[in-house]
C-alpha positions in Angstrom: -51.4 -61.6 -47.3 -51.3 -61.6 -51.4 -49.2 -63.4 -53.9 -48.4 -61.8 -57.5 -46.0 -63.7 -59.9 -44.7 -62.4 -63.9 -46.6 -63.9 -66.5 -43.8 -63.5 -69.2 -40.0 -63.0 -69.4 -38.5 -59.4 -68.8 -38.3 -59.8 -73.2 -40.2 -60.6 -75.6 -39.7 -64.6 -76.0 -37.5 -64.6 -73.0 -38.2 -67.4 -70.1 -40.8 -66.1 -67.6 -39.2 -66.0 -63.6 -40.1 -67.7 -61.3 -40.5 -64.9 -58.7 -42.4 -65.0 -56.4 -43.8 -61.8 -54.6 -45.8 -62.0 -51.3 -47.2 -58.8 -49.2 -47.4 -59.3 -45.6 -48.8 -56.1 -43.5 -46.4 -53.6 -45.0 -43.2 -56.0 -45.9 -42.6 -57.7 -48.9 -40.9 -61.5 -49.5 -39.6 -61.9 -52.9 -38.7 -66.0 -53.0 -36.7 -67.3 -56.6 -38.1 -70.3 -57.1 -35.3 -71.2 -59.3 -32.1 -71.0 -57.1 -34.2 -71.1 -53.4 -32.8 -67.6 -52.6 -35.1 -65.4 -50.8 -35.6 -61.9 -49.3 -37.6 -59.5 -47.3 -37.7 -55.6 -47.3 -40.3 -53.0 -46.1 -40.6 -50.8 -49.6 -41.7 -47.6 -49.9 -43.0 -48.1 -53.5 -42.5 -50.0 -56.5 -41.8 -48.6 -59.8 -43.4 -50.5 -63.1 -41.1 -50.3 -65.9 -40.2 -50.7 -69.2 -37.8 -49.3 -71.5 -36.4 -49.8 -75.1 -32.4 -51.7 -76.2 -31.7 -53.1 -79.8 -31.0 -56.6 -80.0 -28.0 -58.3 -82.1 -24.4 -56.3 -81.6 -22.5 -55.2 -84.2 -20.2 -57.8 -85.0 -23.5 -60.5 -85.3 -25.1 -58.0 -87.6 -22.2 -58.1 -90.0 -22.1 -62.1 -89.8 -25.7 -63.1 -89.6 -26.4 -60.5 -92.4 -30.1 -58.9 -89.9 -29.7 -54.7 -88.5 -30.3 -54.5 -85.0 -34.1 -54.3 -84.0 -35.3 -52.5 -80.8 -37.2 -54.2 -78.1 -38.5 -53.8 -74.8 -36.9 -54.4 -70.9 -39.6 -54.9 -68.9 -39.6 -55.6 -64.9 -40.6 -54.3 -61.3 -38.4 -52.7 -59.2 -38.9 -52.0 -55.4 -37.8 -48.6 -54.0 -36.8 -47.5 -50.5 -37.9 -44.2 -48.8 -35.5 -42.1 -51.2 -36.5 -43.5 -54.4 -33.4 -45.9 -54.6 -33.6 -49.5 -56.1 -34.0 -52.1 -53.3 -34.9 -55.0 -55.4 -35.1 -55.4 -59.4 -37.5 -58.0 -60.4 -37.1 -58.2 -64.2 -40.1 -59.6 -65.6 -43.1 -59.1 -67.6 -45.8 -58.4 -64.3 -48.9 -58.2 -65.2 -50.5 -54.0 -64.7 -53.8 -54.9 -64.1 -53.0 -58.1 -61.4 -49.9 -55.5 -60.0 -52.3 -52.7 -59.3 -54.4 -54.9 -57.3 -51.7 -56.9 -55.4 -50.3 -52.9 -55.1 -53.4 -51.6 -53.6 -53.9 -54.8 -51.4 -50.9 -54.3 -49.5 -51.0 -50.7 -49.3 -47.6 -49.9 -51.1 -47.9 -47.0 -53.8 -47.3 -48.1 -57.3 -45.9 -45.9 -60.2 -46.3 -47.0 -63.8 -43.2 -46.2 -66.4 -44.4 -47.6 -69.1 -44.9 -44.6 -70.8 -41.5 -42.3 -69.7 -38.5 -41.9 -71.4 -36.2 -44.7 -71.7 -33.2 -42.7 -70.9 -35.2 -41.6 -67.6 -36.5 -44.9 -66.5 -32.9 -46.0 -66.6 -31.7 -43.6 -64.9 -34.0 -44.8 -62.1 -32.9 -48.0 -61.9 -29.2 -47.5 -62.0 -30.2 -45.5 -58.7 -29.5 -48.6 -56.2 -29.8 -48.6 -52.7 -27.0 -50.5 -50.1 -27.3 -53.7 -50.4 -29.2 -54.2 -54.0 -30.3 -57.4 -55.3 -30.8 -58.2 -58.7 -33.8 -61.6 -58.6 -33.7 -62.9 -61.9 -36.2 -65.9 -61.1 -34.2 -67.7 -63.8 -32.0 -71.2 -62.9 -28.7 -71.1 -65.1 -28.4 -72.7 -68.2 -27.5 -76.1 -67.6 -24.6 -77.9 -69.8 -23.2 -74.7 -70.5 -19.3 -76.5 -71.5 -21.0 -79.0 -73.5 -22.7 -76.3 -75.7 -19.6 -74.3 -75.8 -18.2 -77.4 -77.4 -21.2 -78.6 -79.8 -20.9 -74.7 -80.9 -17.4 -75.1 -81.8 -18.2 -77.8 -83.3 -20.9 -75.9 -85.4 -18.7 -73.4 -86.1 -16.2 -75.9 -87.9 -18.5 -77.9 -89.5 -19.8 -74.3 -91.0 -16.6 -73.2 -91.8 -15.7 -76.6 -93.7 -19.2 -76.4 -95.6 -19.0 -72.8 -96.3 -15.7 -73.4 -98.0 -16.3 -76.5 -99.9 -19.4 -74.6 -101.7 -17.5 -71.4 -102.7 -14.7 -73.9 -104.3 -17.5 -74.9 -106.5 -18.6 -71.6 -107.5 -22.1 -72.5 -105.2 -21.9 -69.4 -102.9 -25.6 -68.6 -103.1 -26.5 -72.2 -102.2 -24.4 -71.4 -98.4 -26.1 -68.6 -98.2 -29.5 -70.3 -98.8 -28.7 -72.5 -96.3 -27.5 -69.7 -93.4 -30.5 -68.0 -94.1 -33.1 -71.2 -93.8 -30.6 -71.8 -90.6 -31.0 -68.4 -89.0 -35.0 -69.1 -89.2 -34.4 -72.4 -87.6 -33.2 -71.0 -85.3 -35.4 -68.5 -84.6 -38.2 -71.0 -83.9 -36.6 -73.2 -81.8 -34.3 -71.2 -79.5 -30.7 -72.4 -79.9 -29.2 -69.0 -80.6 -25.9 -70.5 -79.1 -25.8 -73.0 -82.3 -26.0 -70.0 -84.6 -22.1 -70.0 -85.1 -23.0 -73.2 -86.8 -25.1 -71.1 -89.9 -22.4 -68.0 -89.1 -18.9 -69.4 -88.6 -17.3 -66.4 -88.9 -18.3 -65.6 -85.2 -16.2 -68.6 -84.7 -13.0 -66.5 -85.6 -14.3 -63.1 -85.0 -15.2 -63.4 -81.2 -11.5 -64.6 -79.5 -10.2 -62.4 -81.8 -12.3 -59.3 -80.8 -11.7 -60.4 -77.5 -7.9 -60.1 -77.3 -8.2 -56.8 -78.9 -10.2 -55.2 -76.3 -7.9 -56.5 -74.1 -5.5 -55.0 -76.0 -7.0 -51.9 -75.8 -8.5 -51.7 -72.3 -4.2 -51.7 -71.2 -3.4 -48.9 -73.8 -6.2 -46.7 -72.2 -8.2 -46.3 -75.3 -11.0 -48.2 -74.1 -12.3 -49.1 -70.4 -15.0 -51.6 -69.1 -15.6 -55.5 -70.0 -16.3 -56.9 -73.8 -19.8 -57.5 -73.7 -19.9 -53.5 -72.4 -20.9 -51.0 -70.5 -17.8 -49.9 -72.0 -16.2 -46.0 -72.8 -14.4 -45.5 -76.2 -12.5 -42.1 -77.0 -12.7 -41.7 -80.5 -10.9 -39.3 -83.1 -11.8 -36.4 -83.3 -12.8 -35.9 -79.3 -15.8 -38.5 -79.6 -16.7 -40.2 -76.6 -18.8 -43.1 -76.6 -20.4 -45.8 -74.2 -20.6 -49.1 -75.9 -22.8 -52.5 -74.4 -23.5 -55.9 -76.0 -21.2 -54.0 -78.9 -24.6 -51.2 -79.5 -24.0 -47.5 -78.9 -26.0 -46.5 -76.4 -24.5 -42.7 -75.8 -22.7 -40.8 -78.4 -20.8 -37.6 -76.6 -17.9 -35.2 -77.5 -14.9 -34.5 -75.4 -14.7 -31.0 -74.1 -15.0 -28.0 -72.0 -18.8 -27.0 -73.6 -21.9 -27.5 -71.2 -22.7 -31.2 -72.5 -19.6 -32.1 -73.5 -17.7 -34.5 -71.4 -14.9 -33.2 -69.0 -14.4 -35.6 -66.2 -15.2 -38.7 -64.5 -16.5 -39.6 -61.0 -15.5 -43.0 -59.5 -17.3 -42.7 -56.8 -18.2 -45.4 -53.4 -20.7 -45.3 -51.3 -21.5 -48.0 -48.8 -21.2 -51.1 -50.3 -22.1 -49.5 -54.1 -19.7 -48.2 -56.5 -20.1 -46.5 -59.9 -18.7 -44.1 -62.5 -20.6 -40.9 -63.5 -19.8 -39.1 -66.5 -19.9 -35.2 -66.5 -19.1 -31.9 -68.3 -17.2 -29.0 -66.8 -20.2 -27.5 -65.0 -20.5 -30.9 -63.3 -23.7 -32.0 -65.1 -24.4 -35.9 -64.9 -24.3 -37.1 -68.1 -24.2 -40.7 -67.3 -24.5 -42.9 -64.6 -22.5 -46.2 -64.5 -23.2 -48.0 -61.8 -20.9 -51.4 -60.7 -17.6 -51.8 -59.9 -15.0 -50.4 -62.6 -11.1 -51.0 -62.4 -9.2 -48.2 -60.8 -6.4 -48.7 -62.7 -8.0 -49.1 -65.8 -10.1 -45.8 -66.0 -6.9 -43.7 -64.6 -5.3 -44.7 -67.9 -8.2 -44.2 -69.9 -9.0 -40.1 -68.3 -4.8 -40.0 -68.7 -5.3 -40.7 -72.9 -8.2 -38.6 -73.4 -7.3 -35.5 -71.6 -10.0 -36.0 -68.7 -10.5 -35.0 -65.7 -10.6 -37.8 -62.7 -11.9 -37.7 -59.7 -12.0 -41.2 -56.8 -14.1 -40.1 -53.8 -16.3 -41.9 -51.3 -19.2 -39.6 -51.1 -21.8 -39.4 -48.7 -25.8 -40.1 -48.3 -26.8 -36.8 -49.3 -23.7 -36.6 -52.3 -25.1 -39.9 -53.4 -28.9 -38.8 -54.0 -27.7 -35.8 -55.7 -25.7 -37.8 -58.4 -29.2 -40.0 -58.7 -31.6 -37.2 -59.3 -29.1 -35.1 -61.5 -28.5 -38.0 -64.2 -30.0 -37.4 -67.2 -29.4 -41.3 -68.4 -27.9 -44.0 -67.5 -26.9 -47.8 -67.8 -28.5 -50.4 -65.2 
């Protein structure tokens, strides 16, 4: 029997997951020591991945005054015989330790650290029935207390900002805010950022209400934090996640342009697939999507919508054809 643990979090500076991976024969036991949850699977392979993302959403950039910076997301996926993901285990798994673990367990290991990020995301979006993501992290405590403190900090920040502006010391506020953001990076209490950028106190709830209204109008579809689809003039089709643009396509009938949407179900899985007229898979978005919202969006943007329960073979074909995805 062999055992391995991650050495750091999935992203730089994040908490290290309390995930334990144990091999016994050809079986793997995954234990989440943070929640006590455990699962046992018989994998066909391990997929050691890393892909690039960007930090800070557009609203936060404007309020905090910082540009988005790319960062890497790391983890380990447990694959079945079809190459579908049984388990997603975010975290930094030390490559030499992982190679030794896989060798002793007799499980093939694929390293995807040098592969294009779009290709890695497409693989991770190919979920197997019963798919699980084991984070190995406890939920943040005192959530309500933190929310209350963030609101109070925002109110105080607004008051201080207004006072300094009234006595023509706007530059002083900018200095205070800059120092505050440095301190937040050091002590890692990002939930108090609203205290040094109090405009977030107003922007966030207003933006959420506008988002819900736009969903009802059919101009966008998906949750506020994403991923969500948005159609823009003239004939633009975008996919947004955490207020960051992750796909910028065009609506139309030419190859590579968005022509139709496939809302699928396969066993206990669901998802949305973006297709061109030749049925090339432009983007795969696994997860539940409200059919009525998707229908309004498709009608507003003159897209063909297909709702279908697909077979195992059809699902595998979609996964293999996907150019990129949002796992």
